[in-house]
C-alpha positions, 0 to 999 in steps of 0.5 A: 756722043759716047757709044755707051749712052743714048741722046733720047729714046728715038736715038736708042731706037735708031741704034737698036734698029741698026743692030737688028738689021745687021743680024739679017732680014726680018720678014713677017715681023710685028713690032710690039712696044711696051708703053709708054717708054718703049714706044719711041724706041719701037717706032724707029725700029718698026720704020727701019724694018718696014714692020707694023707697030703696036702697043702690047699693054701689060698690067700686073695683078697684085697679090691682095695685101702685097700689091707689089707681088704679081699673082698674074698679069693681063695683057693685050689680046684678052690674055690672062696669065696666073701664078697658080702656085702662088695663088694656092700658097696665098689662098687667094679667093676666086672673088679677089682674083676676079676683082683684081682682073676686072680692075686691071683689065679696065685700066688696060682697055682704057690705055689701049683706047687712048693709044690706038685711037680706033686702030685695030691691033696688029697681027701676031699669030704665025709671025715674029713678035719683036718685043721692045722697051726702052730698057730693062731693070728687073725685067718683070714687065717684059717677063709678063709680056713674054708669058702673055704673048705666047697664047696669041700664037706667034711663030717666035718671040724676040726681046730687043732693048737698048740697055739691060743688066748682062745677067738679065739679058742672059736669063731672058735667053731661056725665056724668049726665042732671041734676045738683043741687048744693045748695051749690057753694062756690068755696072748697071744701076738704072735705065735712065743713067744711059740716057741724056734725056729720059723724061717720062713719055706722055700719052700724046708721045705714044700716039705720035710714035704709033702714027710715025711708024706708019710712015716711011722713013724718007717722009720724016 
């Protein structure tokens, strides 16, 4: 296999874990995966670091009439972050904002119930939060996750991904306390181009990854 691509997400996770371990020890760390695709990657990392794993679900609050534009986001832990400047400029009513928040919060809670299967959320306050996805293209979801994670009180937040554009890796260094991009190819087009197998991750695979992370590597 070429070193500039991955077999699948689990292979990417194993290689990302090797890079993270080469940087030193990771005490008091909680691994947070952006579902769905980030979970198989993060599961391998969590097992290698002997760290707890959890999903960190982020849902964008779309601007009424221009849903692709984020006026804010809701995330795991009851967090809501808002783009106050955009809300003022677009004159979004409080009713429209609350309706969007309720809708996306309901979907977020549905996903958390489906993924966690009754497990409580992993601790974040006072710990290193290691935010992981299977790769970044625009970075919009990861940026929303960074904003939403801060109110939960982590000691520091580190972004770790198998692949992302080099300019995005550099930009995130100003927003996170640390950034690890395993591959930062100059001719980046899409995350999937760096995977042999980039099939969509299913909800069942998310649950499997969360369960797998709880077992030590030698039991695999």
